[in-house]
matplotlib code that plots the C-alpha trace (Angstrom):
import matplotlib.pyplot as plt

x = [100.8, 98.6, 99.6, 97.2, 98.7, 102.3, 101.3, 99.6, 102.7, 104.9, 102.7, 102.6, 106.3, 106.3, 104.2, 100.8, 98.6, 97.8, 94.4, 93.5, 90.6, 88.7, 86.7, 84.8, 83.2, 82.9, 85.4, 84.4, 81.5, 83.4, 83.2, 82.2, 84.1, 83.3, 85.3, 88.2, 90.7, 93.5, 95.6, 95.9, 95.5, 92.2, 90.9, 91.9, 88.6, 86.5, 88.9, 88.7, 84.9, 84.7, 87.2, 85.1, 82.0, 84.0, 85.1, 81.5, 80.4, 83.5, 86.9, 89.7, 91.6, 94.2, 95.7, 98.1, 100.1, 102.1, 105.2, 103.2, 101.1, 98.0, 96.3, 93.7, 91.7, 89.9, 87.4, 85.2, 84.4, 84.4, 87.3, 88.1, 91.1, 92.7, 94.9, 96.8, 96.1, 97.9, 95.4, 95.9, 96.1, 97.2, 97.3, 100.5, 102.6, 104.0, 107.5]
y = [83.8, 84.7, 87.2, 89.8, 89.4, 89.7, 92.9, 94.3, 93.6, 95.3, 98.3, 98.8, 99.1, 102.8, 104.3, 102.6, 100.4, 101.7, 101.6, 102.5, 104.8, 104.7, 107.9, 109.4, 112.7, 115.8, 118.6, 121.6, 119.5, 117.2, 113.5, 110.4, 107.4, 104.3, 101.9, 101.3, 98.5, 96.9, 96.5, 98.4, 95.1, 94.4, 97.8, 97.1, 95.7, 98.4, 101.1, 99.8, 99.7, 103.3, 104.4, 102.7, 104.7, 107.9, 106.4, 105.5, 109.2, 111.2, 110.6, 110.1, 113.4, 112.6, 109.6, 110.3, 108.0, 109.4, 108.1, 106.7, 104.5, 106.8, 106.9, 109.4, 109.3, 112.3, 112.7, 115.7, 116.9, 113.5, 111.9, 108.7, 108.2, 105.5, 107.0, 105.4, 106.7, 105.8, 104.7, 106.5, 103.8, 105.9, 109.5, 111.3, 112.4, 115.9, 116.2]
z = [102.2, 99.3, 96.5, 97.9, 101.4, 99.9, 98.0, 101.1, 103.3, 100.7, 100.5, 104.3, 104.7, 103.6, 106.4, 106.2, 104.1, 100.6, 99.0, 95.4, 95.0, 91.7, 91.0, 88.1, 87.3, 85.2, 85.1, 87.1, 88.6, 91.0, 91.1, 93.0, 94.4, 92.4, 94.5, 96.9, 96.2, 98.2, 95.1, 91.7, 89.8, 91.5, 90.2, 86.6, 85.4, 87.0, 85.8, 82.2, 82.4, 83.5, 80.9, 78.2, 79.2, 78.4, 75.1, 74.2, 74.6, 73.8, 72.2, 74.7, 74.9, 77.5, 79.3, 82.1, 84.4, 87.4, 89.0, 91.9, 89.5, 89.5, 86.2, 84.7, 81.5, 80.2, 77.4, 76.6, 80.1, 81.8, 83.7, 85.6, 87.8, 89.9, 92.7, 95.6, 99.1, 102.3, 105.1, 108.4, 111.1, 114.1, 115.2, 114.3, 117.2, 116.9, 118.0]

ax = plt.figure().add_subplot(projection="3d")
ax.plot(x, y, z, "-o")
ax.set_aspect("equal")
plt.show()
């Protein structure tokens, strides 16, 4: 089993597979999805690149990391974030 398969198996034990969504945008203007990654570590390079584009234009005003591993960088009116999302793999059955 590869490292990616092991991480994927570990992530699916809590209700469904988890993907990491990298987004960027401007405050009050919305944002766009830059990429979707199977693993947080796979997104590291793309996240760093996007965060550096903020730093090239503005100073970094805020860096925030949540308990679930999500991370957000803000500078001026721009932001970039990497957030975990559980993938829905079946319809929920209401009891």
